[in-house]
C-alpha positions, 0 to 999 in steps of 0.5 A: 431203967428209970426215966423222965422227960424234961419239957417246956410248955404253957397250958393254953387255957391257963394262959387264956385265963391270965390274959382275960383277967389282965384285960379286965384289969386294964379296962377298969384302971383309971390310967387306961380310961378311954383307951381304944387298945386291946389285949388278945391271946391267939391259942393257935399261934401261941401269941399274945397281941397288945394294941395300945395308943402309945409305948408307955401303955404297951409297957404297962399292959406287959407289966399287968400281964406278967403279974396276972400270969404269976397269980395264975401259977405261970412262969413269966419267962415263958414270954419272949419279949425280944420283938419291939413294939411297932407303929400301926397307924395311930396305934402301937402293936406288940406281939409276944410269943409264948415259948413252947418246947425246948430250943436247940441251944437251950437243950445243949445248955441243959445237956451240958449241966447234966454231964458236968454234974457227973451223975450216973444218968444219960440224957438224949434230945428228942425234938423239943424234949429231953429224956433222962434215964438212969438206974436209980430214981435218986439220981433222976431226982438229983438231976431235977434238983440240979436243973431247978437250981440253975433256972437263971442259966437256962432262962425258961420254965421247965416241967418234969413229966413221965417219971417211970421207974 
């Protein structure tokens, strides 16, 4: 039986590189001149911390971060922008979580997409990964193509690993 795993993860070193490049650009931009803010990536908690003087600068920092992530080959949908910026003294802070692993509701969406395709494969949820097995590798490749075509519906970046025949 052939199989592969569906995972969602971001390489911490590549993410750190994207944050460092974004920080350098922000410190060199004219509109951020004399800014006391910061942009940090906490690898342990998998969170990007933005600290700026006002909400507008927080927004611009997010935009720069997204552009640098795309240049590093990372998918910007891996960032969770659901939390709003909050006031901390004279500064605005925002904590952006980097998504790692597939959540339960997203796993159910993926399972439904695979089942509705009527391909002769079986999928099983294993913690934060999904294992897809089938008799033919062609069926597995069809599942990969199907999921890549439904990225907007899924709403998070997926990687396909451990392909075994």
